[in-house]
C-alpha positions as CSV (number, residue, x, y, z in Angstrom):
1,X,-13.3,28.6,-11.3
2,X,-10.6,26.7,-9.4
3,X,-7.3,26.1,-11.0
4,X,-6.0,22.7,-10.2
5,X,-2.5,21.4,-11.0
6,X,-1.9,17.7,-10.5
7,X,1.4,16.2,-9.4
8,X,1.8,12.4,-10.1
9,X,-1.0,11.2,-7.9
10,X,-1.6,13.9,-5.3
11,X,-2.7,17.5,-5.7
12,X,0.2,19.9,-5.6
13,X,-1.4,23.3,-5.7
14,X,-5.1,24.4,-5.5
15,X,-6.1,28.0,-6.2
16,X,-9.5,29.1,-5.3
17,X,-11.6,31.8,-7.0
18,X,-10.2,34.4,-4.6
19,X,-6.7,33.7,-5.8
20,X,-5.5,32.2,-2.5
21,X,-3.1,29.4,-3.0
22,X,-3.1,26.4,-0.7
23,X,-0.4,23.8,-0.6
24,X,-1.6,20.2,-0.1
25,X,0.8,17.4,0.7
26,X,1.2,15.0,-2.1
27,X,2.5,11.4,-2.3
28,X,4.0,9.9,-5.3
29,X,3.4,6.3,-6.3
30,X,6.8,5.0,-5.2
31,X,6.3,6.3,-1.6
32,X,2.8,4.8,-1.4
33,X,4.1,1.4,-2.6
34,X,7.0,1.5,-0.2
35,X,4.6,2.1,2.7
36,X,2.4,-0.8,1.6
37,X,5.4,-3.2,1.3
38,X,6.6,-2.1,4.7
39,X,3.1,-2.8,6.1
40,X,3.0,-6.3,4.5
41,X,6.4,-6.9,5.9
42,X,5.2,-6.0,9.4
43,X,2.3,-8.4,9.1
44,X,4.7,-11.2,8.0
45,X,6.9,-10.5,11.0
46,X,4.0,-10.6,13.4
47,X,2.9,-13.9,11.8
48,X,6.3,-15.4,12.2
49,X,6.4,-14.4,15.8
50,X,2.9,-15.8,16.4
51,X,4.0,-19.1,14.8
52,X,7.1,-19.3,17.0
53,X,5.1,-18.5,20.1
54,X,2.6,-21.2,19.3
55,X,5.4,-23.7,18.7
56,X,7.1,-22.9,22.0
57,X,3.9,-22.7,24.0
58,X,4.4,-19.1,25.0
59,X,1.1,-17.9,23.5
60,X,-2.0,-18.1,25.6
61,X,-4.6,-17.0,23.0
62,X,-4.5,-19.2,19.9
63,X,-7.1,-17.0,18.2
64,X,-4.8,-14.0,18.1
65,X,-2.1,-16.1,16.5
66,X,-4.6,-17.3,13.9
67,X,-5.7,-13.7,13.2
68,X,-2.1,-12.5,12.8
69,X,-1.4,-15.4,10.3
70,X,-4.6,-14.6,8.4
71,X,-3.7,-10.9,8.1
72,X,-0.3,-11.8,6.8
73,X,-1.7,-14.2,4.3
74,X,-4.4,-11.9,3.0
75,X,-2.0,-8.9,2.8
76,X,0.5,-10.9,0.8
77,X,-2.2,-12.1,-1.6
78,X,-3.4,-8.5,-2.1
79,X,0.1,-7.3,-2.7
80,X,0.7,-10.0,-5.3
81,X,-2.5,-9.1,-7.1
82,X,-1.5,-5.4,-7.2
83,X,1.9,-6.4,-8.6
84,X,0.3,-8.6,-11.3
85,X,-2.1,-5.7,-12.3
86,X,0.8,-3.3,-12.5
87,X,2.8,-5.7,-14.7
88,X,-0.2,-6.2,-16.9
89,X,-0.7,-2.5,-17.2
90,X,2.9,-2.0,-18.1
91,X,2.8,-4.7,-20.8
92,X,-0.4,-3.1,-22.2
93,X,1.4,0.3,-22.4
94,X,4.3,-1.4,-24.2
95,X,1.9,-2.9,-26.8
96,X,0.3,0.5,-27.4
97,X,1.4,2.0,-30.8
98,X,2.1,5.7,-30.9
């Protein structure tokens, strides 16, 4: 039977039946959330650039600008929903009696 030890979110060490230990890279929650926030920030910057290009007339393809703006809007909505779910989970944990 395989012996599995979990580290925060990722798997830290997996031992097979033969006793060979394999190291797997693991990410913690904070690193994952930082990557997501950075990605949303990049979408927002692309959206702002597309808006300024449309305003100055430098953009030739209006559809690409609309797509960039839509991605930024959608990613921000998803991030806000994840934040709301995390806050609700935290509040639920606080209400739990031990």
